[in-house]
Backbone as a printed PyTorch tensor [residue, N CA C, xyz], in Angstrom:
tensor([[[ 12.7280, -14.5090,  11.0530],
         [ 11.5840, -14.2080,  10.2180],
         [ 11.4660, -15.3890,   9.1990]],

        [[ 10.3010, -15.8540,   9.0520],
         [ 10.0380, -16.9080,   8.0750],
         [ 10.2760, -16.3530,   6.6410]],

        [[ 10.7670, -17.1200,   5.7290],
         [ 10.9550, -16.6330,   4.3070],
         [  9.7210, -16.0250,   3.6660]],

        [[  8.5850, -16.6590,   3.8560],
         [  7.3400, -16.1590,   3.2370],
         [  7.0090, -14.8120,   3.8690]],

        [[  7.1750, -14.6160,   5.1170],
         [  6.8680, -13.3680,   5.7670],
         [  7.7720, -12.2920,   5.1300]],

        [[  9.0900, -12.5930,   5.0340],
         [ 10.0350, -11.6080,   4.4480],
         [  9.6670, -11.2500,   3.0440]],

        [[  9.2590, -12.2160,   2.2400],
         [  8.8580, -12.0000,   0.9050],
         [  7.6810, -11.0910,   0.7620]],

        [[  6.6180, -11.3940,   1.6020],
         [  5.4540, -10.5480,   1.5560],
         [  5.6870,  -9.1260,   2.0080]],

        [[  6.5010,  -8.9770,   3.0420],
         [  6.9140,  -7.6540,   3.5430],
         [  7.6770,  -6.8830,   2.4250]],

        [[  8.5560,  -7.6090,   1.7480],
         [  9.3100,  -7.0020,   0.6500],
         [  8.3940,  -6.5960,  -0.4930]],

        [[  7.4410,  -7.3750,  -0.7650],
         [  6.4310,  -7.0430,  -1.8230],
         [  5.7530,  -5.7370,  -1.4710]],

        [[  5.3210,  -5.7060,  -0.1770],
         [  4.6640,  -4.3970,   0.3220],
         [  5.6030,  -3.2210,   0.1700]],

        [[  6.7990,  -3.4290,   0.6270],
         [  7.7790,  -2.3300,   0.5750],
         [  8.0160,  -1.9080,  -0.8370]],

        [[  8.1560,  -2.8450,  -1.7330],
         [  8.4640,  -2.5180,  -3.1280],
         [  7.2760,  -1.7640,  -3.7850]],

        [[  6.0730,  -2.2110,  -3.5870],
         [  4.9030,  -1.5220,  -4.1430],
         [  4.7410,  -0.1000,  -3.5760]],

        [[  4.9620,  -0.0310,  -2.2920],
         [  4.8080,   1.2910,  -1.6030],
         [  5.9040,   2.2540,  -2.1380]],

        [[  7.1450,   1.7890,  -2.3490],
         [  8.1630,   2.5910,  -2.8750],
         [  7.9160,   3.0150,  -4.3240]],

        [[  7.2180,   2.1540,  -5.0830],
         [  6.8560,   2.5670,  -6.4570],
         [  5.8520,   3.7110,  -6.3840]],

        [[  4.8530,   3.6290,  -5.5000],
         [  3.9260,   4.6490,  -5.3640],
         [  4.5280,   5.9770,  -5.0040]],

        [[  5.4230,   5.9280,  -4.0870],
         [  6.1630,   7.1350,  -3.5910],
         [  7.0050,   7.6870,  -4.7820]],

        [[  7.6220,   6.8610,  -5.4760],
         [  8.4740,   7.3400,  -6.5870],
         [  7.6060,   7.9500,  -7.7250]],

        [[  6.5120,   7.2720,  -8.0290],
         [  5.6290,   7.7970,  -9.1260],
         [  5.0940,   9.1720,  -8.7830]],

        [[  4.8400,   9.4300,  -7.4350],
         [  4.0660,  10.6000,  -7.0720],
         [  5.0240,  11.6660,  -6.4730]],

        [[  6.3190,  11.3820,  -6.3660],
         [  7.2870,  12.3480,  -5.8480],
         [  7.2730,  13.6870,  -6.5680]],

        [[  7.1730,  14.6730,  -5.8540],
         [  7.2560,  16.0680,  -6.4720],
         [  5.9600,  16.5500,  -7.1490]],

        [[  4.9330,  15.6800,  -7.1120],
         [  3.7150,  16.0170,  -7.7500],
         [  2.6820,  16.7140,  -6.7640]],

        [[  1.7630,  17.3880,  -7.3320],
         [  0.7220,  17.9980,  -6.5160],
         [ -0.5390,  17.1280,  -6.6790]],

        [[ -1.5200,  17.4600,  -5.8290],
         [ -2.8270,  16.7750,  -5.9230],
         [ -3.3850,  16.9400,  -7.2990]],

        [[ -3.3320,  18.1660,  -7.8340],
         [ -3.8760,  18.3580,  -9.1720],
         [ -3.1060,  17.6260, -10.2700]],

        [[ -1.7750,  17.5120, -10.0510],
         [ -1.0630,  16.5740, -11.0350],
         [ -1.6140,  15.1730, -11.0710]],

        [[ -1.8080,  14.6820,  -9.8130],
         [ -2.3170,  13.3530,  -9.7010],
         [ -3.7140,  13.2090, -10.2690]],

        [[ -4.5430,  14.1140,  -9.9820],
         [ -5.9260,  14.0220, -10.4420],
         [ -6.0490,  14.1160, -11.9830]],

        [[ -5.1070,  14.7940, -12.5890],
         [ -5.0430,  15.0240, -14.0550],
         [ -4.4940,  13.8520, -14.8630]],

        [[ -3.8480,  12.9120, -14.2410],
         [ -3.0790,  11.8730, -14.9010],
         [ -3.6610,  10.4710, -14.6320]],

        [[ -4.5090,  10.0430, -15.6060],
         [ -5.1830,   8.7650, -15.3720],
         [ -4.1980,   7.5560, -15.3770]],

        [[ -3.1350,   7.5890, -16.1850],
         [ -2.1410,   6.4830, -16.1870],
         [ -1.4980,   6.4540, -14.8580]],

        [[ -1.1920,   7.6030, -14.2740],
         [ -0.4830,   7.6300, -13.0150],
         [ -1.4780,   7.0110, -11.9200]],

        [[ -2.7600,   7.3710, -11.9750],
         [ -3.6780,   6.8960, -11.0090],
         [ -3.8160,   5.3410, -11.1700]],

        [[ -3.7970,   4.8960, -12.3480],
         [ -3.9010,   3.4120, -12.5900],
         [ -2.6480,   2.7390, -11.9740]],

        [[ -1.4390,   3.3420, -12.1800],
         [ -0.2330,   2.6990, -11.6230],
         [ -0.2940,   2.7000, -10.0370]],

        [[ -0.7930,   3.8030,  -9.4910],
         [ -0.8790,   3.9290,  -8.0420],
         [ -1.9020,   2.9120,  -7.5510]],

        [[ -3.0390,   2.8480,  -8.1780],
         [ -4.1250,   1.9340,  -7.7440],
         [ -3.5270,   0.4800,  -7.8070]],

        [[ -2.9310,   0.0890,  -8.9120],
         [ -2.3670,  -1.2510,  -8.9630],
         [ -1.4590,  -1.5790,  -7.8090]],

        [[ -0.5690,  -0.6400,  -7.5290],
         [  0.4130,  -0.8860,  -6.4840],
         [ -0.2290,  -0.8810,  -5.0810]],

        [[ -1.2510,  -0.1220,  -4.8600],
         [ -2.0200,  -0.2040,  -3.6200],
         [ -2.7170,  -1.5720,  -3.5290]],

        [[ -3.2360,  -2.0770,  -4.6660],
         [ -3.8050,  -3.4340,  -4.6780],
         [ -2.7710,  -4.5040,  -4.3230]],

        [[ -1.5560,  -4.3140,  -4.8120],
         [ -0.5320,  -5.2450,  -4.4540],
         [ -0.1910,  -5.2050,  -2.9790]],

        [[ -0.1170,  -3.9380,  -2.4000],
         [  0.1230,  -3.8360,  -0.9750],
         [ -0.9750,  -4.5050,  -0.1560]],

        [[ -2.2650,  -4.2640,  -0.5310],
         [ -3.3440,  -4.8720,   0.1930],
         [ -3.4390,  -6.3690,   0.0600]],

        [[ -3.0770,  -6.9230,  -1.1370],
         [ -3.0360,  -8.3420,  -1.3030],
         [ -1.9840,  -9.0260,  -0.5270]],

        [[ -0.8230,  -8.3890,  -0.6010],
         [  0.3390,  -8.9480,   0.1090],
         [  0.0800,  -8.9440,   1.6380]],

        [[ -0.5610,  -7.8710,   2.0770],
         [ -0.8750,  -7.8430,   3.5330],
         [ -1.9680,  -8.8710,   3.8870]],

        [[ -2.9420,  -9.0780,   3.0070],
         [ -3.9070, -10.1060,   3.2630],
         [ -3.2840, -11.5290,   3.3020]],

        [[ -2.3820, -11.7210,   2.3920],
         [ -1.6380, -13.0110,   2.4200],
         [ -0.8050, -13.1970,   3.7190]],

        [[ -0.1580, -11.9980,   4.0920],
         [  0.6440, -12.0390,   5.2600],
         [ -0.2240, -12.3940,   6.5040]],

        [[ -1.4060, -11.8230,   6.5390],
         [ -2.3220, -12.1170,   7.6450],
         [ -2.6290, -13.6460,   7.7180]],

        [[ -2.8240, -14.2090,   6.6060],
         [ -3.0820, -15.7280,   6.5790],
         [ -1.9310, -16.5590,   7.0230]],

        [[ -0.7050, -16.0420,   6.6490],
         [  0.4960, -16.7300,   6.8540],
         [  1.1550, -16.4680,   8.2730]],

        [[  1.1250, -15.1440,   8.6040],
         [  1.7940, -14.7770,   9.8510],
         [  0.9300, -13.6260,  10.4930]],

        [[ -0.2260, -13.9420,  11.0830],
         [ -1.1450, -12.9290,  11.5940],
         [ -0.4870, -11.9430,  12.5130]],

        [[  0.3700, -12.3620,  13.4030],
         [  0.9900, -11.5230,  14.3800],
         [  1.7850, -10.3560,  13.6590]],

        [[  2.5390, -10.7290,  12.7270],
         [  3.2770,  -9.6550,  11.9290],
         [  2.2880,  -8.7710,  11.1650]],

        [[  1.2900,  -9.2760,  10.5240],
         [  0.3570,  -8.4610,   9.8190],
         [ -0.3580,  -7.5140,  10.7930]],

        [[ -0.6580,  -7.9800,  11.9940],
         [ -1.3910,  -7.0920,  12.9450],
         [ -0.4500,  -5.9660,  13.4330]],

        [[  0.7860,  -6.1010,  13.2510],
         [  1.7820,  -5.0980,  13.7130],
         [  1.9040,  -3.9330,  12.6710]],

        [[  1.2830,  -4.1260,  11.4940],
         [  1.3400,  -3.0640,  10.4830],
         [  0.1910,  -2.0930,  10.7600]],

        [[  0.5710,  -0.7640,  10.9430],
         [ -0.5050,   0.1770,  11.2000],
         [ -1.6440,   0.1640,  10.2230]],

        [[ -2.8010,   0.1520,  10.7620],
         [ -4.1280,   0.1480,   9.9170],
         [ -4.1650,  -1.0320,   8.9780]],

        [[ -3.7030,  -2.1070,   9.2660],
         [ -3.6560,  -3.2840,   8.3150],
         [ -5.0460,  -3.6900,   7.7730]],

        [[ -6.0770,  -3.5670,   8.6770],
         [ -7.4010,  -3.8780,   8.2240],
         [ -7.9470,  -2.8940,   7.1670]],

        [[ -7.5710,  -1.6470,   7.3880],
         [ -8.0320,  -0.5850,   6.4880],
         [ -7.2750,  -0.7010,   5.0980]],

        [[ -6.0500,  -1.1290,   5.1560],
         [ -5.2180,  -1.3480,   3.9390],
         [ -5.8440,  -2.4670,   3.0660]],

        [[ -6.2060,  -3.5750,   3.7160],
         [ -6.8530,  -4.6450,   3.0390],
         [ -8.1890,  -4.2470,   2.4770]],

        [[ -8.9250,  -3.4860,   3.2440],
         [-10.2430,  -3.0920,   2.8140],
         [-10.0850,  -2.0620,   1.5990]],

        [[ -9.0610,  -1.2590,   1.6060],
         [ -8.8670,  -0.3530,   0.4780],
         [ -8.5260,  -1.2030,  -0.7030]],

        [[ -7.7260,  -2.2330,  -0.6140],
         [ -7.4530,  -3.1580,  -1.7410],
         [ -8.7280,  -3.7500,  -2.3040]],

        [[ -9.5950,  -4.1960,  -1.4420],
         [-10.8390,  -4.7330,  -1.8080],
         [-11.7160,  -3.7370,  -2.5330]],

        [[-11.6910,  -2.5500,  -2.1440],
         [-12.5040,  -1.4650,  -2.8240],
         [-11.8910,  -1.2070,  -4.1650]],

        [[-10.5910,  -1.1610,  -4.2070],
         [ -9.9860,  -0.9100,  -5.5640],
         [-10.3400,  -1.9790,  -6.5500]],

        [[-10.3550,  -3.2510,  -6.0370],
         [-10.5350,  -4.3490,  -6.9600],
         [-12.0350,  -4.5990,  -7.2550]],

        [[-12.8630,  -4.4690,  -6.2220],
         [-14.3110,  -4.8470,  -6.4160],
         [-15.1800,  -3.6760,  -6.4620]],

        [[-14.7290,  -2.5260,  -5.9260],
         [-15.6150,  -1.3180,  -6.0000],
         [-14.9860,  -0.1740,  -6.6470]],

        [[-14.2120,  -0.4190,  -7.7510],
         [-13.3910,   0.5150,  -8.3570],
         [-14.2400,   1.7350,  -8.8340]],

        [[-15.5060,   1.5620,  -9.0590],
         [-16.3440,   2.7350,  -9.5250],
         [-16.5860,   3.8270,  -8.5430]],

        [[-16.3090,   3.5150,  -7.2520],
         [-16.5950,   4.4690,  -6.2300],
         [-15.3530,   5.0650,  -5.5790]],

        [[-14.2040,   4.7610,  -6.2480],
         [-12.9070,   5.3000,  -5.6980],
         [-12.9080,   6.7490,  -5.8150]],

        [[-12.5670,   7.4390,  -4.6960],
         [-12.4200,   8.9110,  -4.7240],
         [-10.9150,   9.2560,  -4.8500]],

        [[-10.5360,   9.7670,  -5.9180],
         [ -9.1120,  10.0310,  -6.2190],
         [ -8.5190,  11.0280,  -5.2350]],

        [[ -9.3560,  11.9290,  -4.7060],
         [ -8.8610,  12.8430,  -3.6950],
         [ -8.4870,  12.1950,  -2.4240]],

        [[ -9.2970,  11.1430,  -2.0830],
         [ -9.0150,  10.3710,  -0.8820],
         [ -7.7290,   9.6080,  -1.0370]],

        [[ -7.5300,   8.9450,  -2.2740],
         [ -6.3290,   8.2160,  -2.5270],
         [ -5.1320,   9.1620,  -2.4720]],

        [[ -5.2580,  10.3600,  -2.9610],
         [ -4.0920,  11.2950,  -2.8550],
         [ -3.8040,  11.5190,  -1.3640]],

        [[ -4.8140,  11.7660,  -0.5640],
         [ -4.5890,  11.9970,   0.8920],
         [ -3.9010,  10.7660,   1.5350]],

        [[ -4.2270,   9.5480,   1.0710],
         [ -3.6120,   8.3590,   1.5930],
         [ -2.1110,   8.4060,   1.2120]],

        [[ -1.7910,   8.7500,   0.0040],
         [ -0.3810,   8.8450,  -0.5030],
         [  0.4080,   9.8110,   0.3940]],

        [[ -0.2060,  10.9000,   0.7020],
         [  0.5440,  12.0280,   1.4150],
         [  0.6070,  11.7350,   2.9000]],

        [[ -0.4440,  11.1610,   3.5030],
         [ -0.4970,  11.0700,   4.9820],
         [ -0.1500,   9.6130,   5.5260]],

        [[ -0.6410,   8.6150,   4.8200],
         [ -0.6000,   7.2600,   5.3260],
         [  0.5690,   6.4360,   4.6780]],

        [[  0.9190,   6.7000,   3.4610],
         [  1.9400,   5.9030,   2.8650],
         [  3.3010,   6.0730,   3.5390]],

        [[  3.6910,   7.1990,   3.9450],
         [  5.0110,   7.3070,   4.7340],
         [  5.0620,   6.5360,   5.9830]],

        [[  3.9150,   6.4440,   6.7200],
         [  3.8200,   5.6840,   7.9050],
         [  3.9600,   4.1830,   7.6060]],

        [[  3.2370,   3.7310,   6.6110],
         [  3.3610,   2.3730,   6.1310],
         [  4.8310,   2.0220,   5.7640]],

        [[  5.3360,   2.8230,   4.9720],
         [  6.7540,   2.5680,   4.5630],
         [  7.7240,   2.3520,   5.6690]],

        [[  7.5970,   3.2640,   6.6130],
         [  8.4930,   3.2210,   7.8890],
         [  8.2120,   1.9020,   8.6560]],

        [[  6.9280,   1.5810,   8.8080],
         [  6.6390,   0.3560,   9.5330],
         [  7.1420,  -0.9270,   8.8940]],

        [[  7.0250,  -0.9640,   7.5490],
         [  7.4960,  -2.1350,   6.8380],
         [  8.9920,  -2.1720,   6.8870]],

        [[  9.6750,  -1.1190,   6.7080],
         [ 11.1020,  -1.1260,   6.7880],
         [ 11.6270,  -1.5780,   8.1860]],

        [[ 10.8760,  -1.0980,   9.2040],
         [ 11.2650,  -1.5190,  10.5980],
         [ 11.0860,  -3.0310,  10.7890]],

        [[  9.9520,  -3.5920,  10.2130],
         [  9.7600,  -5.0400,  10.3660],
         [ 10.7920,  -5.8110,   9.6040]],

        [[ 11.2030,  -5.3610,   8.4940],
         [ 12.1910,  -6.0620,   7.6550],
         [ 13.5050,  -5.9740,   8.4400]],

        [[ 13.8880,  -4.9100,   8.9830],
         [ 15.1470,  -4.7680,   9.7780],
         [ 15.1320,  -5.7020,  10.9940]],

        [[ 13.9590,  -5.7670,  11.6810],
         [ 13.8940,  -6.6110,  12.8050],
         [ 13.9710,  -8.0480,  12.5140]],

        [[ 13.5340,  -8.4490,  11.2730],
         [ 13.4850,  -9.7950,  10.9300],
         [ 14.7660, -10.5600,  10.8000]]])
């Protein structure tokens, strides 16, 4: 694995781990009630999406092997450019249902590298 690919995958892993750590043991209502938490989660999702976008430019084959890579990048773009229409309930659903899949896929890619 090229060093830049490993770095970008590590950035994705680290940001995803922070999201998981910040939200561990919380409920949807806890998430919705805490603006600072949502800000931290949104920032880390933006990092995930930007790192994946950079990975696609650097190593498209690896980026394409990440589940829903295009949707992840699109979510980053929405967070950064369309922040006023973010639905926090949908973000919570992504945390619960999609984040574990992403974390597993990134760990697998790093192990294979």
